[in-house]
MDTraj code that builds the backbone (N, CA, C; nanometers):
import mdtraj as md
import numpy as np

residues = "MET LYS ALA ILE GLY VAL ARG VAL GLU PRO THR LYS ILE ASN TYR THR ILE LEU ASN LYS GLU ASN VAL GLU PHE TYR SER GLU SER LEU ASN ILE PRO LYS VAL MET GLU ASP ASP ILE PRO ARG GLN LEU SER PHE ILE ARG THR THR LEU TYR SER ILE ILE CYS GLU TYR GLY VAL LYS TYR ALA GLY LEU ARG THR ALA GLU GLY SER THR GLN ASN LEU ASN ILE PHE ARG ILE ASN ILE GLU GLY VAL ILE LYS GLU LEU PHE SER ASP SER THR ILE GLU SER TYR PHE THR GLY THR LEU ASN SER MET ALA SER ARG LEU GLU VAL THR VAL ASP GLU LEU LYS SER CYS ILE ASP GLY GLU SER GLY LEU PHE ASP ILE ASN TRP SER GLU ILE ASN LYS ASN LYS ARG GLU SER LEU LEU ALA GLY LEU ALA ALA LEU ASN SER SER GLU GLY VAL PHE ASN ASN ALA".split()
xyz = np.array([
    [12.2715, 12.6903, -17.6440],
    [12.2497, 12.5649, -17.6321],
    [12.1503, 12.6233, -17.6319],
    [12.0599, 12.4302, -17.6654],
    [11.9498, 12.4135, -17.7622],
    [11.9192, 12.2756, -17.6530],
    [11.8325, 12.2862, -17.6406],
    [11.7350, 12.1921, -17.5685],
    [11.6079, 12.1235, -17.5669],
    [11.5607, 12.0153, -17.6639],
    [11.4274, 11.9435, -17.6726],
    [11.3876, 11.8735, -17.5285],
    [11.2521, 11.9542, -17.4713],
    [11.1984, 11.8347, -17.4054],
    [11.0685, 11.8102, -17.4895],
    [11.0600, 11.6473, -17.4497],
    [10.9148, 11.5982, -17.5001],
    [10.7932, 11.5745, -17.4467],
    [10.6541, 11.5437, -17.4390],
    [10.5315, 11.5285, -17.3884],
    [10.4485, 11.4054, -17.4712],
    [10.5072, 11.2744, -17.4507],
    [10.3929, 11.1369, -17.5196],
    [10.2546, 11.1874, -17.4883],
    [10.1673, 11.1336, -17.6292],
    [10.0445, 11.1666, -17.5740],
    [9.9965, 11.0387, -17.6877],
    [9.9236, 10.9247, -17.7110],
    [9.8949, 10.8083, -17.6787],
    [9.8944, 10.7978, -17.8740],
    [9.8795, 10.9023, -17.9566],
    [9.8579, 10.8961, -18.1068],
    [9.9375, 11.0473, -18.1677],
    [10.0831, 11.1466, -18.0696],
    [10.1712, 11.1737, -18.0651],
    [10.2204, 11.2570, -17.9991],
    [10.3537, 11.3396, -18.0364],
    [10.4388, 11.3520, -17.9827],
    [10.4449, 11.4628, -17.9737],
    [10.4505, 11.6018, -17.8866],
    [10.4314, 11.7056, -17.8494],
    [10.6332, 11.6558, -17.7519],
    [10.6794, 11.8264, -17.8686],
    [10.8219, 11.8330, -17.8500],
    [10.8860, 12.0011, -17.8882],
    [10.9130, 12.0470, -17.7710],
    [10.9653, 12.1888, -17.7806],
    [11.1448, 12.2132, -17.8154],
    [11.1459, 12.3002, -17.9428],
    [11.2894, 12.2992, -17.9168],
    [11.3165, 12.4440, -17.8454],
    [11.3907, 12.4433, -17.7412],
    [11.4385, 12.5590, -17.6602],
    [11.5934, 12.6029, -17.6810],
    [11.6193, 12.7327, -17.7500],
    [11.7145, 12.7857, -17.7689],
    [11.7034, 12.9009, -17.6689],
    [11.8333, 12.8832, -17.5511],
    [11.8898, 12.9906, -17.4213],
    [11.9135, 13.0812, -17.5665],
    [12.0160, 13.0847, -17.5790],
    [12.1004, 13.2357, -17.6580],
    [11.9965, 13.3490, -17.6718],
    [11.9000, 13.2483, -17.7799],
    [11.8024, 13.4061, -17.8314],
    [11.6341, 13.3887, -17.7390],
    [11.6519, 13.3141, -17.5830],
    [11.5393, 13.3029, -17.4835],
    [11.4238, 13.2962, -17.5351],
    [11.4577, 13.1804, -17.7079],
    [11.2967, 13.1577, -17.7222],
    [11.2377, 12.9482, -17.7802],
    [11.1529, 12.9880, -17.7317],
    [11.1319, 12.8052, -17.8021],
    [11.0231, 12.8519, -17.8823],
    [10.9834, 12.6774, -17.9373],
    [10.9266, 12.6745, -18.0906],
    [10.8594, 12.5018, -18.0916],
    [10.6711, 12.5638, -18.0392],
    [10.6725, 12.3501, -17.9764],
    [10.5733, 12.2829, -18.1367],
    [10.5470, 12.2410, -18.0795],
    [10.5319, 12.1799, -18.2938],
    [10.4911, 12.0081, -18.1758],
    [10.3976, 11.9768, -18.2935],
    [10.3892, 11.7892, -18.2709],
    [10.4003, 11.7329, -18.3938],
    [10.4430, 11.5534, -18.3242],
    [10.4805, 11.4567, -18.4199],
    [10.3405, 11.4097, -18.4156],
    [10.2764, 11.4212, -18.5408],
    [10.1090, 11.2740, -18.5541],
    [10.1897, 11.1032, -18.6035],
    [10.1643, 11.0495, -18.5906],
    [10.1702, 10.9472, -18.5793],
    [10.0867, 10.8359, -18.7702],
    [10.1349, 10.8709, -18.8149],
    [10.0370, 10.8253, -18.9576],
    [9.9046, 10.7146, -18.9680],
    [9.8486, 10.8044, -18.9901],
    [9.7539, 10.7016, -18.9746],
    [9.7777, 10.5644, -19.0824],
    [9.8285, 10.5340, -19.2052],
    [9.8585, 10.3912, -19.1869],
    [9.9334, 10.3686, -19.1668],
    [10.0062, 10.4075, -19.0694],
    [10.0450, 10.2912, -18.9627],
    [10.0304, 10.2092, -18.8814],
    [9.9194, 10.2418, -18.8498],
    [9.8308, 10.1772, -18.7726],
    [9.8259, 10.0514, -18.6931],
    [9.8197, 9.9655, -18.7767],
    [9.8215, 9.8476, -18.7335],
    [9.9722, 9.7436, -18.7224],
    [10.1175, 9.8808, -18.7413],
    [10.2225, 9.8095, -18.7297],
    [10.3113, 9.8531, -18.6223],
    [10.3690, 9.8414, -18.4950],
    [10.3581, 9.9554, -18.4478],
    [10.5301, 9.8899, -18.4283],
    [10.5743, 9.8282, -18.3726],
    [10.7590, 9.8368, -18.4985],
    [10.7773, 9.9355, -18.5498],
    [10.6703, 9.9890, -18.6630],
    [10.7575, 9.9965, -18.8391],
    [10.7218, 10.2015, -18.7417],
    [10.5484, 10.1760, -18.6411],
    [10.5740, 10.3491, -18.5657],
    [10.6311, 10.3543, -18.5040],
    [10.6964, 10.2786, -18.4541],
    [10.8069, 10.2976, -18.3035],
    [10.9404, 10.3433, -18.3783],
    [10.9711, 10.2679, -18.4937],
    [11.0884, 10.3607, -18.6093],
    [11.0457, 10.4617, -18.6614],
    [10.9375, 10.5174, -18.7003],
    [10.8990, 10.6157, -18.7143],
    [10.9262, 10.7153, -18.6673],
    [10.8966, 10.6763, -18.5856],
    [10.9516, 10.8411, -18.3519],
    [11.0244, 10.8630, -18.3873],
    [11.1826, 10.7778, -18.4256],
    [11.3299, 10.7181, -18.3918],
    [11.3216, 10.8329, -18.4661],
    [11.3343, 10.8103, -18.5625],
    [11.4107, 10.8371, -18.7329],
    [11.3587, 11.0487, -18.6787],
    [11.2157, 11.0196, -18.6954],
    [11.1599, 11.1914, -18.7722],
    [11.2511, 11.2905, -18.5745],
    [11.2215, 11.2018, -18.4930],
    [11.2899, 11.2761, -18.3683],
    [11.4925, 11.2646, -18.3541],
    [11.5587, 11.1770, -18.4340],
    [11.6128, 11.2206, -18.4463],
    [11.7157, 11.3051, -18.5261],
    [11.6033, 11.3114, -18.6362],
    [11.6376, 11.4333, -18.7461],
    [11.6052, 11.5790, -18.6766],
    [11.4829, 11.5853, -18.5730],
    [11.4486, 11.6426, -18.5374],
    [11.5649, 11.7421, -18.4194],
    [11.6279, 11.6479, -18.3527],
    [11.7787, 11.6263, -18.2487],
    [11.9029, 11.7232, -18.3440],
    [11.9003, 11.6254, -18.5039],
    [11.9818, 11.6767, -18.5587],
    [12.0627, 11.7982, -18.6264],
    [11.9232, 11.8737, -18.6986],
    [11.8642, 11.9728, -18.7766],
    [11.8435, 12.0815, -18.6429],
    [11.8389, 12.0572, -18.5059],
    [11.8790, 12.1640, -18.4758],
    [11.9565, 12.1885, -18.3267],
    [12.0833, 12.0740, -18.3898],
    [12.1860, 12.1099, -18.2765],
    [12.0775, 12.0808, -18.1176],
    [12.1002, 11.9696, -18.0664],
    [12.0364, 11.9609, -17.9638],
    [12.1387, 11.9043, -17.8902],
    [12.1871, 11.9867, -17.7931],
    [12.2297, 11.9108, -17.6817],
    [12.1889, 11.8771, -17.5666],
    [12.0488, 11.9111, -17.5402],
    [12.0047, 11.8557, -17.3625],
    [11.8325, 11.8226, -17.3471],
    [11.8206, 11.7615, -17.3329],
    [11.6664, 11.6156, -17.3468],
    [11.5700, 11.5839, -17.1722],
    [11.4551, 11.6862, -17.2161],
    [11.3774, 11.6391, -17.1073],
    [11.3062, 11.5748, -17.2064],
    [11.2130, 11.4392, -17.0854],
    [11.0933, 11.3616, -17.1336],
    [11.0749, 11.3315, -17.0814],
    [10.9388, 11.4430, -17.0113],
    [10.7650, 11.4264, -16.9884],
    [10.7349, 11.3066, -16.9467],
    [10.7509, 11.1827, -16.8600],
    [10.6978, 11.0406, -16.8783],
    [10.5412, 11.0514, -16.7910],
    [10.5374, 10.9036, -16.7688],
    [10.3943, 10.8865, -16.7138],
    [10.3561, 10.8577, -16.6105],
    [10.3170, 10.9480, -16.5243],
    [10.3073, 10.8723, -16.4076],
    [10.2405, 10.7688, -16.3511],
    [10.3452, 10.7422, -16.2446],
    [10.3612, 10.5379, -16.1749],
    [10.2541, 10.5212, -16.1072],
    [10.1778, 10.6194, -16.0632],
    [10.0358, 10.5739, -15.9716],
    [9.8773, 10.6148, -16.0850],
    [9.9109, 10.6648, -16.2218],
    [9.7897, 10.6298, -16.3396],
    [9.7636, 10.5532, -16.3402],
    [9.6035, 10.5225, -16.3334],
    [9.4761, 10.4514, -16.3391],
    [9.4668, 10.4396, -16.5075],
    [9.5134, 10.5122, -16.6464],
    [9.4772, 10.4878, -16.7003],
    [9.5913, 10.4201, -16.8450],
    [9.7313, 10.3662, -16.7577],
    [9.8141, 10.3602, -16.7873],
    [9.7959, 10.3028, -16.8882],
    [9.8627, 10.3665, -17.0924],
    [9.8653, 10.3460, -17.1721],
    [9.9455, 10.3107, -17.2717],
    [9.9748, 10.1369, -17.2900],
    [10.1313, 10.0973, -17.3121],
    [10.2256, 10.0876, -17.4358],
    [10.1682, 10.1337, -17.5215],
    [10.2028, 10.2431, -17.6793],
    [10.2999, 10.3278, -17.5671],
    [10.1849, 10.4153, -17.5462],
    [10.2154, 10.5082, -17.4529],
    [10.4317, 10.4574, -17.3591],
    [10.3987, 10.3739, -17.2704],
    [10.5481, 10.3651, -17.2491],
    [10.6722, 10.3286, -17.3975],
    [10.6140, 10.2181, -17.4389],
    [10.6650, 10.1474, -17.5717],
    [10.7439, 10.3381, -17.6061],
    [10.6491, 10.3951, -17.6292],
    [10.7275, 10.5087, -17.7323],
    [10.8403, 10.6488, -17.5876],
    [10.7990, 10.6075, -17.5055],
    [10.8859, 10.7203, -17.4039],
    [10.9839, 10.5555, -17.3940],
    [11.0301, 10.4753, -17.4280],
    [11.1087, 10.3260, -17.3716],
    [11.2179, 10.4043, -17.5207],
    [11.1285, 10.4283, -17.6332],
    [11.3200, 10.4329, -17.8079],
    [11.3116, 10.5794, -17.7634],
    [11.2558, 10.6534, -17.7405],
    [11.2460, 10.7876, -17.6615],
    [11.3748, 10.8525, -17.5894],
    [11.3470, 10.7696, -17.4817],
    [11.4846, 10.7244, -17.4150],
    [11.6549, 10.6496, -17.4593],
    [11.5804, 10.5731, -17.5441],
    [11.7545, 10.4788, -17.6198],
    [11.7823, 10.6095, -17.6839],
    [11.7082, 10.6739, -17.7177],
    [11.7827, 10.7768, -17.8414],
    [11.8167, 10.8418, -17.8212],
    [11.7976, 10.9173, -17.6770],
    [11.8127, 10.9878, -17.6459],
    [11.9552, 10.9650, -17.5280],
    [11.9278, 10.8090, -17.5458],
    [12.1259, 10.8276, -17.5241],
    [12.2327, 10.7525, -17.6038],
    [12.1664, 10.7739, -17.7265],
    [12.2230, 10.6819, -17.8402],
    [12.1895, 10.8068, -17.9749],
    [12.2423, 10.9201, -17.9322],
    [12.2716, 11.0442, -17.9620],
    [12.3217, 11.1364, -18.0234],
    [12.3241, 11.2545, -18.0105],
    [12.3971, 11.3502, -17.9922],
    [12.3849, 11.4302, -17.8644],
    [12.2954, 11.3937, -17.7872],
    [12.2144, 11.4702, -17.6888],
    [12.4090, 11.4244, -17.5471],
    [12.4449, 11.5492, -17.5229],
    [12.5527, 11.5416, -17.3971],
    [12.4647, 11.5229, -17.2739],
    [12.2809, 11.5787, -17.2672],
    [12.3080, 11.5230, -17.1019],
    [12.1036, 11.5204, -17.1464],
    [12.0811, 11.4051, -17.0797],
    [11.8684, 11.4042, -17.0145],
    [11.8875, 11.4387, -16.9471],
    [11.7409, 11.3812, -16.9043],
    [11.6617, 11.3510, -16.8281],
    [11.4933, 11.2998, -16.8218],
    [11.4362, 11.2150, -16.7484],
    [11.3660, 11.1651, -16.7612],
    [11.2756, 11.1120, -16.6657],
    [11.1072, 11.2194, -16.7003],
    [11.0492, 11.2147, -16.4678],
    [10.9596, 11.2810, -16.5231],
    [10.9131, 11.2280, -16.4248],
    [10.7766, 11.2715, -16.3444],
    [10.7326, 11.4647, -16.2912],
    [10.5929, 11.4722, -16.2688],
    [10.6275, 11.6099, -16.2719],
    [10.6886, 11.6228, -16.1186],
    [10.7287, 11.5200, -15.9988],
    [10.7688, 11.5297, -15.9403],
    [10.8949, 11.5801, -15.9828],
    [10.9401, 11.5043, -16.0877],
    [11.1446, 11.4941, -16.0987],
    [11.1617, 11.6564, -16.2261],
    [11.0216, 11.7043, -16.2555],
    [11.0549, 11.7867, -16.3427],
    [11.0226, 11.9394, -16.2233],
    [11.0008, 11.9556, -16.1093],
    [10.9917, 11.9877, -15.9782],
    [11.1218, 12.0559, -15.9361],
    [11.1490, 11.9485, -15.8973],
    [11.2466, 11.9887, -15.8857],
    [11.3694, 12.0671, -15.9520],
    [11.3809, 11.9930, -16.0874],
    [11.4735, 12.0718, -16.1733],
    [11.4278, 12.1751, -16.1598],
    [11.3273, 12.2355, -16.1738],
    [11.3180, 12.3393, -16.2178],
    [11.3373, 12.4522, -16.1164],
    [11.3088, 12.3754, -15.9839],
    [11.3222, 12.4440, -15.8836],
    [11.1750, 12.5599, -15.8288],
    [11.0583, 12.4529, -15.7703],
    [10.9579, 12.4869, -15.7694],
    [10.9369, 12.3137, -15.7527],
    [10.7433, 12.4147, -15.6918],
    [10.6702, 12.3103, -15.6131],
    [10.5832, 12.2711, -15.7328],
    [10.5508, 12.1253, -15.6590],
    [10.5026, 12.1238, -15.7438],
    [10.3370, 12.1365, -15.8104],
    [10.3072, 12.2043, -15.6923],
    [10.2238, 12.2952, -15.7419],
    [10.2154, 12.3534, -15.8376],
    [10.3457, 12.4938, -15.8029],
    [10.3588, 12.5767, -15.9387],
    [10.3533, 12.4846, -16.0223],
    [10.4551, 12.4086, -16.0352],
    [10.3907, 12.3351, -16.2197],
    [10.2717, 12.2828, -16.2560],
    [10.2453, 12.2341, -16.1203],
    [10.0777, 12.1827, -16.2632],
    [10.0421, 12.3257, -16.2654],
    [9.9888, 12.4498, -16.1898],
    [9.9361, 12.6016, -16.2572],
    [10.0301, 12.6858, -16.3482],
    [10.1429, 12.6010, -16.4340],
    [10.1945, 12.5825, -16.5120],
    [10.1408, 12.5181, -16.6707],
    [10.1181, 12.3710, -16.5824],
    [10.0711, 12.3052, -16.6333],
    [9.9300, 12.3760, -16.6837],
    [9.8275, 12.4024, -16.6413],
    [9.6963, 12.4425, -16.5716],
    [9.6915, 12.5880, -16.6872],
    [9.7912, 12.6328, -16.7197],
    [9.8199, 12.7315, -16.7623],
    [9.7734, 12.9008, -16.7694],
    [9.8282, 12.8616, -16.5327],
    [9.7186, 12.9953, -16.4871],
    [9.8879, 13.0858, -16.4597],
    [10.0275, 12.9785, -16.4075],
    [10.1032, 13.0964, -16.3814],
    [10.1876, 13.1509, -16.4539],
    [10.2822, 13.3187, -16.4145],
    [10.3545, 13.3740, -16.4591],
    [10.4668, 13.2918, -16.4688],
    [10.5055, 13.1663, -16.4037],
    [10.6526, 13.1433, -16.4054],
    [10.7730, 13.1184, -16.4975],
    [10.9223, 13.1531, -16.4803],
    [10.9516, 13.1440, -16.6424],
    [10.9369, 13.3102, -16.6702],
    [10.8074, 13.3547, -16.7037],
    [10.7801, 13.4684, -16.7926],
    [10.7016, 13.4435, -16.9086],
    [10.6420, 13.3833, -16.8933],
    [10.6072, 13.3079, -17.0608],
    [10.4413, 13.3268, -17.0261],
    [10.3414, 13.3191, -17.1027],
    [10.2371, 13.3491, -17.0897],
    [10.1709, 13.1585, -17.0987],
    [10.2020, 13.1734, -17.0269],
    [10.0645, 12.9227, -17.1461],
    [10.0079, 12.9134, -17.1226],
    [9.8656, 13.0003, -17.1144],
    [9.7399, 13.0327, -17.1130],
    [9.7603, 13.0225, -17.3253],
    [9.8478, 13.0916, -17.3401],
    [9.8734, 13.0987, -17.5370],
    [9.9434, 12.9587, -17.5540],
    [9.8841, 12.8078, -17.5035],
    [10.0472, 12.7082, -17.5028],
    [9.8840, 12.6237, -17.4957],
    [9.9307, 12.5352, -17.5940],
    [9.8692, 12.4096, -17.5899],
    [9.8437, 12.2755, -17.4395],
    [9.8211, 12.2161, -17.3895],
    [9.8624, 12.1972, -17.2730],
    [9.9558, 12.0819, -17.2773],
    [9.9338, 11.9700, -17.2979],
    [10.0676, 11.8640, -17.3972],
    [10.2122, 11.9377, -17.4456],
    [10.1690, 12.0949, -17.4444],
    [10.2454, 12.1669, -17.5658],
    [10.3669, 12.1942, -17.4255],
    [10.2667, 12.2547, -17.3407],
    [10.3223, 12.3172, -17.1860],
    [10.4464, 12.1780, -17.1303],
    [10.3346, 12.0551, -17.0935],
    [10.4667, 12.0203, -17.0289],
    [10.5572, 11.9272, -17.0893],
    [10.5888, 11.9448, -17.2337],
    [10.6942, 12.0011, -17.2873],
    [10.8629, 12.0793, -17.2803],
    [10.7645, 12.1797, -17.3104],
    [10.8235, 12.2879, -17.3036],
    [10.8595, 12.3410, -17.0827],
    [10.8306, 12.2418, -17.0527],
    [10.8936, 12.2143, -16.9179],
    [10.9208, 12.1068, -16.8785],
    [10.9412, 12.0192, -16.9915],
    [11.0485, 11.9560, -16.9676],
    [11.1708, 11.9825, -17.1129],
    [11.2054, 12.0601, -17.1094],
    [11.2864, 12.0962, -17.1466],
    [11.2925, 12.2276, -17.0959],
    [11.2613, 12.3017, -17.0557],
    [11.3495, 12.3890, -16.9016],
    [11.4342, 12.3147, -16.8244],
    [11.3828, 12.1866, -16.8113],
    [11.4107, 12.1479, -16.6851],
    [11.5199, 12.0296, -16.6987],
    [11.5246, 12.0279, -16.8205],
    [11.6671, 11.9515, -16.9165],
    [11.7913, 12.0988, -16.8894],
    [11.7496, 12.1917, -16.9210],
    [11.8629, 12.3040, -16.8565],
    [11.8976, 12.3889, -16.8308],
    [11.8002, 12.3512, -16.7178],
    [11.8564, 12.3970, -16.5441],
    [11.9403, 12.3053, -16.5245],
    [11.8872, 12.1592, -16.5381],
    [11.9557, 12.0378, -16.4813],
    [12.1039, 12.0986, -16.5307],
    [12.1090, 12.0998, -16.6967],
    [12.2748, 12.0446, -16.7380],
    [12.3093, 12.1755, -16.6984],
    [12.2663, 12.2696, -16.7000],
    [12.2706, 12.4533, -16.6942],
    [12.2350, 12.5512, -16.5526],
    [12.1584, 12.5436, -16.5055],
    [12.1152, 12.6036, -16.3348],
    [12.1078, 12.7062, -16.4038],
    [12.0933, 12.7405, -16.5574],
    [12.0281, 12.8826, -16.6263],
    [11.8446, 12.9276, -16.5870],
    [11.8588, 12.8845, -16.5043],
    [11.6574, 12.9590, -16.4670],
    [11.6659, 12.9731, -16.3255],
    [11.6157, 13.0596, -16.2530],
    [11.6198, 13.0920, -16.2089],
    [11.4904, 13.1345, -16.1326],
    [11.3374, 13.0168, -16.0968],
    [11.1672, 13.0348, -16.0886],
    [11.1623, 13.2065, -15.9889],
    [11.2168, 13.2793, -16.0417],
    [11.2044, 13.4153, -15.9417],
    [11.0920, 13.4580, -16.0561],
])
top = md.Topology()
chain = top.add_chain()
for i, resn in enumerate(residues, 1):
    res = top.add_residue(resn, chain, resSeq=i)
    for name in ("N", "CA", "C"):
        top.add_atom(name, md.element.get_by_symbol(name[0]), res)
traj = md.Trajectory(xyz[None], top)
């Protein structure tokens, strides 16, 4: 069973592919090419096409998207556009189950507190037997989104 977790930044998309059977994960970033800098529709098309290829290549069935917090002071419209394209992709692909949500939603799906989740994001926690300090902060969030997608669809992890 494979899942993808996604965390969007204004200039790149962090994603993590998780494989429950092998208890392994692979984190990477999808950078938006500079040549497309002034063509937002083309950038969004590039993101959708590339993520669709990744989903197909890895046989991903579950997905999670860490969305922007509604109360943020620095809301980036382009990030919201990217998140919308990714939501549409998840609903119109081979993904069997997906969720989109904020930290509260992810914490609930992982059956941990928001403070425990923030500790993972800050690289300080030992939850899920993962050394969080070895992973980039935004990739930590993509990994947590993927774990939440697996847990909410199958109940495969416990937080002990």
